[in-house]
BAVEXMAR-750968 format. One record per residue (C-alpha): residue in one letter; x, y, z. Coordinates in steps of 0.5 Angstrom, whole numbers, padded with zeros to 4 digits, always signed. Layout:
BEGIN
AXYZ;...
//
This chain:
BEGIN
M+0228+0163+0205;N+0225+0163+0198;K+0229+0158+0193;I+0233+0162+0188;I+0231+0160+0181;N+0235+0164+0177;Y+0238+0171+0177;F+0241+0177+0174;I+0246+0183+0176;A+0243+0190+0176;N+0245+0197+0179;D+0241+0203+0183;Y+0242+0209+0177;I+0242+0214+0183;T+0247+0211+0188;G+0250+0206+0183;D+0250+0200+0188;E+0249+0193+0185;F+0243+0188+0188;K+0241+0182+0185;V+0235+0180+0182;C+0233+0173+0183;E+0227+0169+0181;I+0224+0165+0186;A+0217+0163+0183;N+0215+0163+0176;G+0212+0170+0174;W+0215+0172+0181;W+0223+0176+0181;K+0225+0179+0187;T+0231+0184+0189;F+0236+0182+0194;P+0238+0185+0199;D+0230+0187+0200;V+0232+0191+0207;I+0235+0197+0204;E+0237+0204+0207;Y+0231+0208+0207;D+0234+0215+0206;R+0239+0213+0201;Y+0235+0210+0197;Y+0229+0214+0197;P+0232+0221+0197;S+0228+0228+0197;I+0229+0229+0190;Y+0225+0223+0189;Y+0218+0226+0192;S+0220+0233+0189;D+0218+0236+0196;G+0211+0236+0193;N+0213+0240+0187;Q+0213+0239+0179;R+0217+0233+0178;F+0217+0233+0171;P+0215+0238+0164;K+0209+0242+0165;H+0205+0238+0159;V+0208+0231+0162;E+0203+0233+0168;K+0198+0236+0164;L+0197+0229+0161;Q+0198+0226+0168;N+0192+0230+0171;L+0187+0228+0165;L+0189+0221+0165;Y+0187+0221+0174;N+0181+0225+0172;I+0179+0220+0167;R+0181+0214+0172;A+0177+0217+0178;K+0171+0218+0174;K+0171+0211+0171;L+0172+0208+0178;I+0166+0212+0181;K+0162+0210+0176;L+0164+0203+0177;N+0162+0204+0185;N+0155+0207+0182;G+0157+0214+0185;K+0162+0217+0190;G+0165+0213+0196;S+0171+0212+0201;V+0177+0211+0198;L+0184+0209+0201;D+0190+0210+0196;I+0196+0205+0198;G+0203+0210+0197;C+0199+0215+0195;G+0205+0219+0193;P+0204+0226+0192;G+0197+0225+0192;H+0195+0228+0185;L+0190+0222+0184;L+0187+0222+0191;S+0186+0230+0191;V+0182+0228+0183;F+0177+0223+0188;N+0177+0228+0194;N+0175+0234+0189;L+0170+0229+0186;G+0166+0228+0193;C+0169+0222+0196;T+0171+0221+0203;C+0179+0220+0203;K+0185+0216+0206;G+0192+0216+0204;I+0198+0212+0206;E+0205+0213+0205;F+0212+0209+0208;N+0214+0215+0212;E+0213+0221+0215;Y+0216+0226+0211;S+0213+0223+0204;A+0206+0222+0209;K+0207+0230+0210;I+0208+0232+0202;P+0200+0231+0200;R+0198+0233+0207;E+0201+0240+0206;K+0200+0240+0198;Y+0192+0238+0198;G+0190+0238+0206;L+0189+0230+0205;D+0188+0225+0210;V+0195+0221+0210;I+0198+0217+0215;A+0205+0214+0215;G+0206+0207+0215;D+0205+0199+0212;I+0199+0197+0210;T+0202+0189+0212;E+0203+0192+0219;D+0196+0193+0221;R+0196+0201+0221;L+0190+0202+0218;D+0183+0201+0223;E+0177+0198+0222;T+0175+0202+0217;K+0172+0199+0210;Y+0173+0202+0203;D+0169+0202+0197;I+0175+0203+0193;V+0183+0201+0194;I+0188+0204+0190;S+0195+0201+0189;W+0198+0205+0184;H+0205+0203+0182;T+0206+0201+0190;L+0206+0193+0189;E+0212+0193+0187;H+0215+0197+0193;M+0213+0193+0198;R+0217+0187+0202;D+0211+0182+0202;P+0207+0183+0197;Q+0202+0177+0198;L+0200+0180+0205;A+0200+0187+0202;L+0195+0184+0197;K+0192+0180+0202;R+0190+0186+0207;M+0187+0191+0201;F+0183+0186+0199;N+0181+0186+0207;V+0180+0193+0208;L+0175+0193+0202;K+0168+0193+0203;P+0164+0187+0200;G+0163+0188+0192;G+0169+0194+0193;L+0174+0195+0187;L+0181+0196+0187;L+0185+0199+0182;L+0192+0195+0182;S+0198+0198+0176;V+0205+0195+0177;P+0210+0194+0172;N+0209+0188+0168;F+0216+0183+0168;G+0214+0179+0164;S+0213+0183+0158;T+0217+0182+0152;E+0221+0189+0154;A+0222+0186+0160;I+0225+0180+0158;R+0230+0182+0152;A+0232+0188+0156;R+0233+0186+0164;S+0238+0191+0167;S+0237+0196+0162;W+0230+0196+0164;F+0227+0202+0165;H+0222+0200+0170;L+0227+0196+0174;D+0228+0201+0179;V+0232+0197+0184;P+0233+0197+0190;R+0226+0201+0190;H+0222+0196+0187;I+0223+0190+0191;N+0218+0185+0186;H+0218+0184+0180;F+0212+0181+0177;S+0209+0178+0170;S+0202+0179+0168;S+0200+0172+0170;F+0202+0172+0177;I+0199+0178+0179;K+0192+0176+0176;N+0193+0169+0180;L+0194+0173+0186;I+0188+0177+0185;Y+0184+0171+0184;T+0187+0167+0190;N+0183+0173+0194;D+0177+0171+0192;A+0176+0177+0187;E+0174+0178+0179;I+0178+0182+0174;I+0172+0186+0171;E+0178+0190+0166;E+0185+0189+0165;S+0189+0194+0160;Y+0197+0193+0158;I+0197+0201+0156;N+0199+0206+0160;I+0200+0212+0156;E+0204+0217+0161;Y+0209+0211+0162;D+0209+0206+0155;L+0213+0211+0151;F+0218+0214+0156;C+0219+0207+0158;T+0221+0204+0151;V+0225+0211+0150;Q+0229+0210+0155;T+0230+0202+0156;W+0233+0203+0148;Q+0237+0209+0150;N+0240+0204+0156;K+0241+0198+0151;F+0245+0203+0147;G+0250+0203+0153;I+0248+0211+0154;T+0249+0213+0162;H+0243+0209+0164;N+0237+0212+0166;L+0240+0219+0164;L+0234+0222+0160;Y+0230+0220+0166;K+0235+0224+0171;S+0235+0229+0166;L+0228+0231+0166;R+0227+0230+0173;K+0234+0234+0175;Y+0238+0229+0178;K+0243+0234+0178;S+0248+0230+0184;S+0248+0224+0179;L+0249+0227+0172;R+0257+0227+0170;V+0256+0227+0163;T+0257+0233+0158;I+0253+0237+0156;F+0254+0235+0149;T+0252+0228+0152;K+0246+0230+0155;Y+0242+0234+0150;F+0244+0228+0145;T+0240+0224+0149;Y+0234+0229+0148;V+0235+0229+0140;L+0236+0222+0140;A+0229+0221+0144;L+0225+0225+0140;L+0228+0221+0134;L+0226+0214+0137;A+0219+0216+0140;P+0216+0214+0133;F+0218+0208+0133;A+0217+0207+0140;F+0210+0209+0140;L+0208+0204+0134;V+0212+0199+0139;S+0208+0200+0145;L+0202+0200+0141;Y+0202+0193+0138;R+0204+0191+0145;S+0199+0194+0148;L+0194+0191+0143;V+0197+0183+0144;K+0197+0184+0151;D+0204+0185+0152;G+0205+0192+0155;S+0211+0194+0159;V+0205+0196+0165;I+0199+0192+0168;T+0193+0195+0170;V+0187+0191+0172;I+0180+0193+0177;A+0178+0187+0181;R+0172+0187+0184;K+0172+0184+0192;S+0166+0178+0193;K+0160+0181+0195;I+0160+0174+0200;
//
């Protein structure tokens, strides 16, 4: 049992259930209880059944960024290769690699979520947990963990397994919310990226980097700017801090109708407020990324060739 250094209380924005977020090591916090009822906290709307999740212009931006990231990794790999996407979700990023000629495989938590990228993109996606040795002996050139490590009960074992399935010299693309950022520290239970209980673990950037180094890998690139997340995260966090219904803007955009018990006035007020806050949030997010204090840390790490 991990020793609890400090803690605070946070609520799930979908169900309203209460959870304890505990500091168990320097730079590592954990949500308790860490065993949850999957169907309750990952409802079907969480995946949107593979359909449009966000406004079209937002999804176009995401697709553009997916293409940029995929091409960068292929270039760093010196050509097309094999790709494993852990927690591939609807399969948007993995499908880009597939279209660029890579050999692709994905893994999702359960059969329901694995079925979505299979049917939408025809991808090879299995259901399971990387920490449970569900993969065969195949080694990959590139492994992706795009906002999935925070969902895993044992992140240390999960990261070790990621490097185990990489070829010597292979690349890991890892992105997680930066719980050590100024925004996260000041907002705590109001922080958009907290997302309990789905986010079981919460990491500072230094903790993540040290975790990578302990797996005999080098970090060849680190970034604290995440265009599709930063601006929205800051705006939604500020609205949460103002006392507006928690994550109301996000729930409205995602059409979480069953949990929207607010007036039309309140709903549209959040839209107007978001537009007013956006320019300031953009400047704040840009500054934080420049001083390596962004709300998300993304790293590309290379496994030792030995």
